[in-house]
N, C-alpha and C positions, 0 to 999 in steps of 0.2 A: 465393714460399718460401711452405711450408706451415706455418704456426705451431705447429700441433698436433704436428708432428714434431720440433721443437725440444725440448732437453733443458733443465732447468732452470736450468744455468747459463748457456744460449744466451739464455733468456728474460731473464735477469739482465743480460746485457752488451750485448742488441739493443735492450731495451726500457725497463727498469726503470732502469739507471744513467743513460742520456741524458737520463730524464725528470726524474730528480730533478736532475741536472747542469743542466738547462736553466732550471729554476726558482731557480737561484742558489747551490745547494749546490756548495762546493770540494771537489774529488775527493781533493785530497791531505789538506786540514785537516779536513774536515765528515763524510766518507763512508767508513764501513768495512765492508768485505763479510767474510761468514764469520766473524763475532766469536765465539770460544770464551771463556766469561765463568767456566766453572769447569773444576776440572781433571778431573774424572770420579771417581767415589767408589773407594777403594781396596777391592778385593775380596781378603780373605784366603784363600789356597788352603794349608793345612798350613802350611810354612815359606816358601812362595811368594806371590805377589801379583799381581794384575793390575788394571788400570784399568776402570771402567765408562766410558760414553759421557759426553762432555763436552756441556754445554748449550751450543749455538751458536745465534746469530740471523744470518740470512741478511744482515742490515743493521742498523747501529747509526748515526745521524745525531746530530752533536754541534754545539753551539753555538760550541764551542772544545773543546781537549784535554781530558778529564775533566768533561765537561758535557755528558753524554748527553741528547737531546730525544725521539728517536723511534725506533723498531722497525718493520722492515719484513719481513714474511716471504713469501719467493717461492715459488710453484708453477708446474709447467708449463702450459701451454695445454689440456692435458685437463682440467684442474682448472677450478670456477668461480671467480671473482674472488674472493670471501669464504673460500676453502676454509682457508686459512692463518690466518684471523683468531685463532681460537680459542689457536693457538699463539702468535701475535704477543703476544696480550693475556699470556699466561702468563710471555714474557719480559719485556715493559712492565713490569709488576708487579714480576718479580725485582730488573730496574735503575731500578726506581723514578722511570720515565719516564712522561710522560701521554698521547703519542700513540703510538697502533700502525696500522699499514697492511698490507694484504694485497693481493698482486697476483699476475695471471698473464699478464701482459705486455698486456692489454687495456684496462687502467686501474687505479685502486687503490679499495679499501675503506678509508677513513679512520674511525678512533676516535678520539673525544675522551674522555680520562677526566676532564678538568676540569670537566665540569658547565657550562661557559660557553656551550658551543653551543646552538643550537635544537635539533638532532638530534644524538643521540650518534655514529650511522653515517650516513655518507655515500658515496655513490659519484662519484670524481673520475675525468675523462678522463686521458690520458696527460700531456696540456698543461697541466693545472690543478693539478699537485702543490704544495702550499703550500711558500713561500719560507722560509729560516732566520728573515727578519725577523719572519715571521707568527707561526710558530710560538714564537719566543723573546717576542713581545709576549704571546701568549697564555699562555706559562708563566711571566712575571713576574705578570701577571694572577692566575692561578691561585696563584701562592707569595705576592702581595700583598707584591711586590717593587717598591719607586718608583723613579723615576730618580735620586733621590738617593742611593741606596746601592747600585745598580747597578754602580758601578765596583768595589765591594767584592767583590759575589758573582762577577765576571768575572776578579779579579786571578788570574793564573796558579798553578799549582802548580809547586814546586820541580821543577827538572829538571837532573839530572845529566849528561845526555848519553847515557848508557848504554841508554836504551830502557825503563829501570826505570818502571812505573807501577802506581799504586794498583790493588788487586783491585777488583773490581765493588763489594763491600760496603764496603770503606773509601771509596772514591768516594760511595756513599750517605752514610755518617758523616760526611765531612768535608762535603760539600755542604749537607746539613742542618744542621751546626752553624754553617757560615759564614752560611747565610739566616737562621738563628734570632738570630743575633749581628747582621745586618744589620737585622733587625725590633725589635731592642732587647731579645731577650731575655736574661737576666743570670744565670740559674741554668739550665745543660744538662748532662744526663747521657747517656753513652755506655754501652752494655753491649756488650762484646765477648768471646767465648770466649777463653779463654787459647791463646795460640799464633796470632791473629788478626791480631798486628802493631797493637797499640794505641798503641805507643809511636812507631811511624813514621806511623800517622794523627794523633796527637796532634801530630807534626811538621809535616805538612802543614797541618794547622789553623793553628797557630802563624804558619808562614810566610807563608800569604797575607794573615792578619790584619795581621801586622808589616810585610809589603813595602806593603800598601796604608795603612799609617800610621794604621788603624784603632785598634790596639793597639801601642804605642810600647815600653810595658816589661810584660815577663811573667815571671811567677814558677811555676816548676815544680817541683812537690812530690811525695817519694816518700816510703816508710817503710822502705827498704832503701839502705843505702850503695852496693852493689853495682847496684841499679838506677839510681841517679843518674850512676855510674860508667859502665856500659853505655849508659846514654842519651847522655851527653855524649860518648863516644867513639864512637858507631856513628850512630843516626840523627840526632842532634842537631848531628852535626861540620859541617854548610855552614853555621852560623851564626858559625862562627869566631870572629875577636876581639870580636864583640857580646856572647858567652856567657860566663858565670862560674859557678862552682860555690862556694857558700858554705861555707866551712870554717873551722875554728878561731874560730868565733865572730866573725870579721871582715867588716865590711861596706864595700863600694867602690862609691858609687853612680854610677858612671862607665859601667855596662854596661847593657844593653837586656834580655839573657836570663840569668834568673838559676835554676839548679838548687839543689835544696836538700834534706835530710832535713827532715823535721816535727822529729826531736829537736835539730837543728842549729840551729834558732832558736827552740826553745821551752826553757823551763825554770822553776824554782818561784818565782825571784825575778824581779822585775821587769829588774834589771840582766841576768839570763841570758837573757831574752826579746828577742833580739837583733832580731826583727822590727821592734819598737817604734823602733830607729833609723831606719826607714822611715816616712814620714809615712802617714796610713791611704789617702791617695790617690797614694801613688806607684806602684803596679801598676794597669795597665788590665785585665790578663787574670790568673787563677790558674789553672792546671791540676792538677788534683789526682789523681795516679796511685794505683791501688787505692784508691780513696775508700770502698770497705766496710769500711776498718779504722776508724782514730780518729776519722777526720772526720765519720763516721756519726751519732756520739753528741752529742747538743746540749750537754752537761756536758763535753765531753772538751778536753785542753789545746791538742789540734790543732784543735779548731773554733775557739778563741780566735783562732788566725791567721786564718780565714777571717771570723769576725767582724770582726776589725780592718781587714782588707782589704775591707770589705762593698761598697764602691762599684765594685769591679772586677768584671768578667764572670768567673764561677767555671765552670768545665768539668769534670767529674767522669768519670773512666774505670775501669769494672771489670768483671771477668769475672763476678762474683758482686756484684751488690748486695745490700746487707744490710737485711733488713725482717723486724724482730722487735718484740715488745711494748715494747721498751726501745729500740731505735734503729731509724733510718730514712734510708737516701739519698733514697727518693722525697720524703719530706716535706720535705726541705731541697733537691732540686734539682728535682723535679717530677717526672713521668712520663719515661722514657726516649726522647729524642727518635729513637733507634734501637737495634734488639736484633740482633745476629747470634749465635746458639747453639752451642752445641757440637754439637747435632743437626746443624744446617744446616751447619756447618763439614766434619764428617765426610762428610754427602751430596754436598755439592760437590767433597770430594776435597782441601780444603785442610788438614784435619785428620785425625790418623792413627786410625782404629779401634783397637779393642781385644778381649782376650778375657779373662775372668776365672777364675783357678783358686782357688776357694773351698776352704780346708783347715780342718777344724773338729777340735779336741782335747776327748778325753773330760774334761779338768780343766777347760775352759771351759766347757763345757755342764751338766755334771753337779755343778760345783762341787767344793769341798774343806775337809775339816774336820778341825783338829788332834787328836792323840789327848791326853787328860788330860795337864797339865803339860808337853807337847811344848815344846821350846825350838828356835828357830831355829840356823843353823849357826855363828852368833856369839853364842849364849848369851842371847837374849834370849825370855823367856817369850811364846809365842803366842798372843794374844788368843783364847778359845773361841769361835767363830763358824763359820758357813759362808761360804767365801771364794769368789765366782765370778768371771766374766769383767771385771766391772766393778773388782773388786780387783785382779786380776793386773796386775803391774810397776807398780803406783800404791801399795796397800798390802801386797802380798806378792808376792816374787819366788821363781820355779820355777827353779833352774837347769837340770834336763832339759828344761823347756819351752822355754828362750831356746836349748840345743843343739838341739832339732827344728825349731825354726823356721830356724835357720841353716843345718841339713842337708838341710831340704827347698828353701832357696833355691840352695844348691851343688849339689844334685842336678838341679835345673832347668836352671842355667847350664852343668854337665858335658854335659847331653843335646843343649842347644842354642846353646851358645857361651860360653865361659868369659870372653869379653872385652866382654861386653854391658855396657853402663852401666846400672847398678842403684841406686836410691835404696831405702834401708830406712827407713820412717818408724816412729821408737819414741815410746813414751810420754813420755819425758824425756832429759835429758842422762845420767843414769845407765844407763837401760836401752840408751842408745845406745852406750854404752862396752861394756856387757856383751856386746851383740849384735856389737860390732866383734872382741871377743876370740874369740868362739865361730868367727867366721868366719874368722879367721886362722888357728885351730887346723883347721880343715876344710879348708884351702886352702893345705897348706905349700909345695907346689912352687911354688905362683905367687906366693906371699909370699916365698921364696926368689929368684925372679927379681927382684921388685920388692917393699921394703917398703909401697910405697903401693898394691897390689894392693886393698887394705879401708882406707880411713880415716873417723874418725867427723869429721864436719864439722858442728860444733855451735858456736854464739855463744860460748862460753866458752873454746874451745881454739883457741889463736893457728895452730898448725902446720896444724891439720885445716881451718881457716878459710883459710888461706894456698893450700889446694889447690884451694878453689873453681871458680878462674879455670880450673885446668887440667882439671877434672871436667867442665866446659861446653863447653871447647875440644875440637871433634870430633878435631883432628889429635893431641891430646895421649891417648896410651894408658892413662896413669895418672892419678888413681885409676880403678877400675874401679866398684868396690862402694861406696858413701858410706853410713853410718849417721846419722841425723840424728833431731831432734824438730820443731822449727818453722822452723829457719833456711830450709830449702831448699822451704817448704813454697808460698811465694808469691814470683814476680817472676822465681825463676832458671831461665834461658833455657837449659835443657838439650837441645837439639834432638836429641842422639844417644842418650836414655835410652831403653832398649826393656823395661826391668822396674820396676815401681812395685810396693813389698812395702810392704803395711799391717798393722804389728803395733802398731797405734795404736787406742785405742777412740776413734774419730770419729763425734760425734753432732751436730757442726754441718754443716749443708748447705753453708754457705759455705767452711768449711774443706775439707770433702769434694771441692767442685768444684775449688779452688784446687789439692789434691793431686793429682788426676785428672791436672789440665791439665798437670803436669810431664812426661807421657808423649804428650801430644796433637800436639806439633810433628813435622814431617816433614823429614827429612833426606836427599834422593835422593842426594846425593854420597856420604854414607855409608850407603845401604842401609838407613834407616830410613822405613819406610812404616806400621808398625804396632806395637802394643807390648803389653805382659802385666799385668795387676793381679794379684797375689798376695795375697789376702787370707786372715790368721788371726784377725781380730775382727769378723766378720760387719758391717765397714764398707760393703761393697759393696750391702749390704740397700736402702740410700738409694738406688741406682738406681731402685728401684719406686716412692721418693716421685714425686709429680706435681709436686714444688717443684724437682727436680734438673735439669730443661732446659726448666721452663716459665716464663711469664713472673712476674715477681717482685709477689708480692701485698702490698699495702700493711697492715701489722697496727697501727702504730707510731699510736697517739693521744695526742698530748703534752697532760698538764694543765698548768696554772699551777703553778709551784713544783715541778713533779715532776722528780726527778733518779733515775738507776740508779747502784746502789752497785758494778756489776761494773766489773772492771778494764777499761781503756782498750783494752787489747791481746788481751782474751781472745775468741778466736774458738773456745774448746773447749766452750761449753756445750752441751748437748745439744739437739736440736731438738725442741719437742713433738709430743704426738701426735696434733695435729689435722691432720696432711699437709700443712699451707701454709707450712712452712718456718720457723715462727715459733719463737725460742730462749727457754728457760727456764734459770735458774740451776741447777746441779748439782754447785755446789762448783768452783773453779778447778782446774786442773792445775799452779799454781804462778805466780810471778810473771813478768814479760818482763824478758829482759835487757838490753833495747834493743837485740838482735840478732835479736828474733823468737822466741827460744828460751824456754821454761819450765825453771827449775828444778824438782828434785823437791819432792814436798809434805813440808813441814819435820817432819810427825808420822813417827814410826818406820817403816820398811819392812821387814818380816821376810824374810829369804832362807833359803829351804828347799831343799836338796838329797836326792838319794837317794828322790826320788818318781818313779815310772813314771808316764810321759805316752804316750798312744795316739793316732793319728790315727783318728777314727772315721767321719769323711766328707771324700771329696775329689770334687771335680767341676769340670768345666771349662763355662763359660757364654760364649756369643758373642754379638756385636752382631748384631743381625738387620738386614735391608735396611730395616725401618721404624723404625730408630734405637733401639730397645728391647732390653734384654738377654734373650736367649732363656732362660727358666728350665724348661722341658719337656726330654725327652730330645730327643736330636739328630734320632733316626729320626721323632718324632713332629712336629717341629718340618718337616723336610722333606715329610711328608706333607700338613701343612698347605700349605706354599708351593705343591708341584706340583698339587694338586686345585684351586686357585684359577685355576690356567691350563687345567688338563684334567682337567675332572671326570671322564672316564670313561676307562679302560684304552683304549678305541676312539677317542677324542678324541688322545689321547696317540701312538698307535700311527698314526694317520693324518697328523700333523704330523711324526714321526719319518720315516716313510717319503717324506712330499713334500720334506723338507730336502735340499738339493744336497749340503751337507755338514754331517753330525752333529755336527760340532764348533761349528758355529753356534747348534745349540739347546742344547749344554752350557756354552758360553759365557753364551749368554742366561740360562740357568737360575742360574748363578753370580753374574751381576749383580743377580738378583733372589733373593740371598741363599742359594743351597745349598752347603753347605762339603764339596765333592766330595772333598779328601784326608782329611778326618776322619771323613766318612761311610764313604768305604772301608776306613779303619782300624776304624771301630766295629765294621762289617758283617764284613770279613774276618776279624778275630779271633776271631767267634762263629761263623764258618762253615768257616774253616779254609783258606778259597782266595780270590783275588780275583773280583770281578764288574765286567762292563763296566757304565758309567754307565747305558745300556738296562736291564740286567738289575738293578741298582740299583733303580732307579725302578718296574719292573714288581713286585719283589720286595717291596719297603717301602711301597709306595704302592697296589698293586693286587693284593698278597697271593699274587703267583704263585710258583711254586716257582722256586728260582734255580738259573739254568745259568751256569756257569764260562766264561771265554772260551774255553779249552780244548775244553770241552764243545761250544759252539757251533762253533768250528771242525772238530772232527771229524764233527759232524754234516754240515756243509755237504761236508765230502770224501766222505761214506758216499753222497751222491746222485750221484756221479760228476759232479759241476757241470763241471768243468775240461774234461772229454772235448770240449767244442764249440770249444775252443782249441788251438793247436800252436805247436811251437816256443817260440821266445822270449817269446810274450805268455803261454802257458801258465807256463813258468817263473817270470815276474814275479807274475802273479796267486795262484800256489801261494806265492811267497816272501812275498808281500803277508798272505794268511791266517796264516801263520807268526808275522809281525811282529805282526798283530792280536793272535793269542794270547799272545804273550809281553808286549806294552805298550800294546794298546790300541786304539781306534779312531781316536784324534785324529793320531796318529804317520803312519797311512799315509795320511790324506787330503792331506798335504802334499808336492807332487811332489818336492820336495827328496830325499825318502827315496831316490829311485833314483840319488844320487850315494853312497850308502851301503851297506855291507856287507850283504847277499851281492849285491845289484843291480849295483854297481861291478865284479863278476867277472864280470856276463853280458855286459856292454857299455856305452858312454856312454850318459848319459839320452837324448840325441836317437836313438839306435839303436833303445833299447828302446820309445821313444814311437811310432816307425815302424813298429814290430813291431805295433803296433795300426792304423796307418794314420794317424798323427798325435795330437797332444796331445788334441783334442777324443773323438776314439774312444777314447783311453786313458781318459780321465775318464768315458766314459760306460761303460765296462767296469767300472771301479771303483764306480760308483754301481751297477751290477747286481749287483756281488759283495756291495755293502754290503744290496742289496734282497733277496738269497738268504740272507743271513747272519741276518737278521733277519725273515723271511719270517713268522715267528710269535712270539709271547711266548716260548711253550714247545713242546716237541714230545713225542709221547708216546714 
């Protein structure tokens, strides 16, 4: 057998797998092949989408399920032994494993990331692959896991028998937390972007600590009633009769798992602080969901709970650790033990990408001043000063502006789908009600079909609040549009939300991240793969702040006796201009109602009508392949992307000509961030006709005069190219050229086109292929047709 003639898969099955098994690894429980650990970035094409490539390791070796130890990257025997090492190390780093191997079937190159080996990389023969016990022992040395705590670290995950397993980043978060607890760490912080499954991660952590009897009584704290209910009824359901929710200020000490609102166990008087009915050492573990809120502050009533149960292990969960001059999660919990960011979630394909529609009004940007002695619609004398965006909907209301916002929302939904779940974030409850009314009046047909088409969902309004579950439920059509202030800004698992509207002045990075998180969840069953942000208050400028998706920067420096006067719940303070995400007081937007809502400012709010409001700027921004919002024009961005890969026109022409299928290059460029559909629309609107992707690139990037598909097809016909063919073969190629002129290059590269009109009238697909002498000759003729079609970028 000539090993060099074997495929990579043959090398795996005949050499690598047997060698690994021979060293003691169990094929069924410890060896997994072709492990895809990401979903593939979602690439949006107009209103369509596709997936980029998944990251896939050839082998992942496990001590036990969900306890990865090593990655093996395989190559065929034409490669050298270490040719796969760099890729293996990339995957090992992503999966948080210390051992990486590369193999071409002759042996293994072993890379030990622990630093415990004399040599970092060593070559091993096929019969010297390390055993599971050897690697596990080395792993425990690396992690400083002693024999006494090893049973905790090896306690199995919960398995419901359906095959559901934590995603790779959840596994890292769970394993790092368990290992930290095993080593005696009592304050632990996990930072995971909204929509990445923090609650499921918390459940697996609690399950393993509880089952190992390391932690016997656990308290799970959240700051929204709906979060507690969702947790109890969904992810935490396997705890069954061992679990209870603390409600009605009643305490039953016979349970092991307790779920509670912060507000349910605190109060202003000792008798209201029901947590004190438990002894200080009653709980072994306290898990704090959304810990960026009240528990981040040293003097908050919520922190009192943590201080009371000080002897317990505290695990904080948040998408947005709060690091300001007044409050600090890191000061309390320490540096995050693991961070999984929004950018990484989008890159991996587990979170939905977004585009931004930014709309600016003249009133907001230029300001407004009342004329002398002008009164509002209710007869209040308006204070004479200039009112700007900071004042709008806080100090002064313009009816026409509210209507215009509602109209832009309605216009977008009418163009893209009137039943897309939409959240409109308003400044306060009063603003949310006015917005509801405007949307109702602009959507009379939808509202007649169902009065719940538009609902105000705020903490003060029981009927609207009662509809929150229906808004969240993908199977419930109504409500479609929810106007809100604070209630839906955090923890609301609205998977099918496709439009997030910002008509709220958001200057807190924490709050901004939470609000954006309402749209980042993916729901494939309901065709939710991406979402749109419509911004009326310049909030999306925060995307440009380094703090948006960077590591949290600790700026809190506690001083003896230093306290903050800010409200426990106030997440609306503006960030400072230092760019580090720190926050400073700018006057609150009201007080918290216990439901996360803020009531309007108690000072008078002027209401003005009959003021003309105009849109002075409207632009669409896209999320680029690098995870940053594209701020330049789409054509300039395209030019930059293409020139990174094809420096010159000659480079592009060579690769385009060499490609077996042009579709492959088009898809490859889409994965790298080219928005083909939007580009087609932008350029076609300017030119008055559509360009082929080839001509789009030649025109936009290399300044070539544009040729339409029809012009290109006509030029080829004028050269009498088809005279070399006869009969059905000639008919097929002429029809393919016509199809190209109508629909572009991609459809004609799919052999299934022969089953469609007009080809189906010429004969059966097999007959048509035989007219060329078989499928291979047909594909050769098609490739030659494409070569002639794109012989030169332009012709005189």
